[in-house]
C-alpha positions as CSV (number, residue, x, y, z in Angstrom):
1,X,66.5,74.4,57.6
2,X,69.6,75.1,56.1
3,X,71.5,78.8,57.5
4,X,72.7,81.8,55.6
5,X,77.0,81.2,55.0
6,X,79.1,83.8,56.4
7,X,80.8,85.9,53.8
8,X,83.7,88.4,54.2
9,X,84.2,90.5,51.5
10,X,87.0,93.1,50.4
11,X,85.6,96.9,52.0
12,X,84.0,98.6,48.9
13,X,85.6,102.3,47.9
14,X,82.6,103.8,49.2
15,X,83.0,102.2,52.6
16,X,86.5,103.1,53.3
17,X,85.6,106.4,52.4
18,X,82.9,106.8,54.7
19,X,85.4,105.4,57.7
20,X,87.9,107.8,56.9
21,X,85.0,110.6,56.7
22,X,83.5,109.2,59.9
23,X,87.1,109.2,61.3
24,X,88.2,113.0,60.5
25,X,84.9,114.1,61.5
26,X,85.3,112.6,65.1
27,X,88.9,114.1,65.5
28,X,87.1,117.4,64.1
29,X,85.0,117.0,67.0
30,X,87.7,115.8,69.6
31,X,89.1,119.2,68.7
32,X,86.4,121.4,68.9
33,X,85.6,119.9,71.8
34,X,88.3,120.6,74.0
35,X,90.8,117.3,72.7
36,X,94.2,118.2,73.0
37,X,96.4,119.4,70.2
38,X,99.9,117.9,69.8
39,X,103.2,120.0,69.5
40,X,106.1,119.0,68.1
41,X,109.9,120.0,68.2
42,X,111.7,117.9,65.5
43,X,114.5,119.7,66.7
44,X,114.7,119.1,70.6
45,X,113.4,115.7,70.0
46,X,109.9,115.9,71.9
47,X,106.3,115.8,72.0
48,X,103.8,117.2,74.7
49,X,99.6,116.8,74.3
50,X,98.2,120.2,74.8
51,X,95.0,119.8,76.9
52,X,92.5,122.7,76.5
53,X,91.8,125.3,78.1
54,X,96.0,125.7,77.6
55,X,97.8,127.0,74.2
56,X,100.8,127.6,72.8
57,X,101.6,131.3,73.4
58,X,105.1,131.9,72.6
59,X,109.0,130.3,72.0
60,X,111.6,131.2,73.2
61,X,114.1,130.0,70.6
62,X,117.3,129.5,71.8
63,X,118.4,129.8,75.6
64,X,122.1,131.2,75.7
65,X,122.7,129.2,72.9
66,X,121.9,126.1,74.4
67,X,118.3,125.3,74.4
68,X,114.6,126.1,73.8
69,X,111.6,126.8,75.3
70,X,108.0,126.4,74.5
71,X,105.1,128.2,76.7
72,X,101.2,126.6,76.9
73,X,98.6,129.2,78.9
74,X,95.7,129.5,80.0
75,X,94.5,132.7,77.9
76,X,91.7,133.9,80.0
77,X,94.2,133.2,83.3
78,X,95.8,135.3,85.3
79,X,99.0,137.8,83.8
80,X,101.2,140.6,85.1
81,X,102.1,144.3,84.0
82,X,104.7,142.7,82.0
83,X,102.4,140.2,79.9
84,X,104.2,137.3,82.2
85,X,101.3,134.6,82.4
86,X,100.5,133.2,85.7
87,X,98.9,130.3,84.5
88,X,101.0,128.2,81.9
89,X,103.2,125.2,81.8
90,X,106.9,126.1,80.5
91,X,108.7,123.5,78.5
92,X,112.7,123.9,78.1
93,X,115.3,121.9,76.7
94,X,118.6,122.4,77.1
95,X,121.6,120.2,75.6
96,X,122.7,117.5,78.4
97,X,126.5,117.5,78.3
98,X,126.5,113.7,78.2
99,X,124.4,110.5,78.6
100,X,123.7,109.0,82.5
101,X,123.5,105.0,83.4
102,X,121.4,103.4,85.3
103,X,123.7,103.2,88.0
104,X,124.1,107.2,88.1
105,X,121.0,107.4,88.4
106,X,121.0,108.0,92.0
107,X,123.3,111.1,92.1
108,X,121.8,111.6,88.8
109,X,118.2,112.7,90.9
110,X,120.1,114.2,93.6
111,X,121.9,116.8,91.5
112,X,118.7,117.5,89.7
113,X,116.4,118.2,92.8
114,X,119.1,120.9,94.3
115,X,118.8,122.5,90.7
116,X,114.8,122.2,90.5
117,X,114.8,123.9,94.4
118,X,117.2,126.8,92.2
119,X,114.9,127.2,89.6
120,X,111.8,127.4,91.7
121,X,113.7,130.1,93.9
122,X,114.6,132.2,91.1
123,X,110.1,132.1,90.3
124,X,109.2,134.6,92.5
125,X,109.6,136.0,96.4
126,X,108.6,134.0,99.3
127,X,109.1,130.5,97.9
128,X,108.8,127.4,99.4
129,X,109.5,124.2,98.1
130,X,108.7,120.7,98.9
131,X,111.0,117.7,98.8
132,X,112.3,116.6,95.3
133,X,110.7,112.9,94.5
134,X,111.6,110.7,91.7
135,X,109.4,111.1,89.0
136,X,109.7,109.2,85.4
137,X,108.0,110.7,82.5
138,X,107.7,109.6,78.7
139,X,110.9,106.9,80.1
140,X,113.1,109.8,81.0
141,X,114.1,109.8,84.4
142,X,113.8,113.0,86.6
143,X,113.0,114.6,89.9
144,X,109.4,116.8,90.7
145,X,109.5,119.9,93.1
146,X,106.2,121.1,93.9
147,X,106.5,124.9,94.9
148,X,104.4,127.8,95.9
149,X,105.7,131.1,95.5
150,X,104.5,135.1,95.0
151,X,104.8,136.5,91.6
152,X,104.1,140.5,91.6
153,X,101.9,140.4,95.1
154,X,100.1,136.8,93.7
155,X,100.0,133.6,95.4
156,X,101.5,130.6,92.6
157,X,101.5,127.5,93.3
158,X,103.2,124.7,90.3
159,X,105.2,121.8,89.8
160,X,108.8,121.8,88.2
161,X,109.8,118.7,86.3
162,X,113.9,118.3,85.5
163,X,113.9,115.2,83.2
164,X,117.3,113.7,81.6
165,X,117.5,111.6,77.9
166,X,117.9,112.2,74.2
167,X,121.0,114.4,74.5
168,X,119.0,117.1,76.3
169,X,117.6,118.4,79.8
170,X,114.0,118.5,79.9
171,X,112.1,121.2,82.2
172,X,109.0,121.1,82.8
173,X,107.0,123.4,85.2
174,X,103.1,124.0,85.4
175,X,102.4,126.6,87.6
176,X,99.2,128.7,88.3
177,X,97.5,131.2,91.1
178,X,95.9,129.5,93.9
179,X,92.1,130.2,92.6
180,X,93.4,129.2,89.3
181,X,95.1,126.1,90.0
182,X,91.8,124.1,90.7
183,X,90.8,124.1,87.5
184,X,94.0,123.7,85.2
185,X,95.6,121.2,87.5
186,X,94.2,118.1,85.4
187,X,95.2,119.7,82.0
188,X,98.8,120.5,83.5
189,X,98.7,116.6,85.2
190,X,97.3,115.3,81.4
191,X,100.1,117.6,79.1
192,X,103.0,116.8,81.3
193,X,102.1,112.5,81.4
194,X,102.0,112.4,77.8
195,X,105.4,114.5,77.2
196,X,108.0,111.9,75.4
197,X,110.7,111.9,73.1
198,X,111.7,110.4,69.8
């Protein structure tokens, strides 16, 4: 008995429409069920996938005319009396004076480590910081420093990343109160690892 020959056909318009509708529905479902949203900044040429429960809070615009800052916060997380969100991922971009060659990476990382330590020292009081560790996020070299600090009587723990490339130094600071950190750590990690430049 001869078997039926398989045939390849061009997808019909109805099939294509159904596939598109399914893809859109899947995207809406992911967004509604906690899928990430992508934040893009075409001026400072970076993007980051923001994972729930984090949401965009505000953009600070230029910092001393040289950079930009945007914060993604847990809207149900800890805040201080001046409406500062303690459970937040902040991304900054500051113009770099020059590009860095491979031979300069060790010195760059040493310099970034010193800068990261200074940055975390300004976040609060009674600050302790780990040793800077080499980091590479989205293909950009840099450092990461783990820290703990006190803000308005609340202990906050987090990471300060400094990355260099694309004509900018990018800072990613993820921090949360000690009680909120375990629930936010995975969202911070996934968001930071999605950071890329273009």
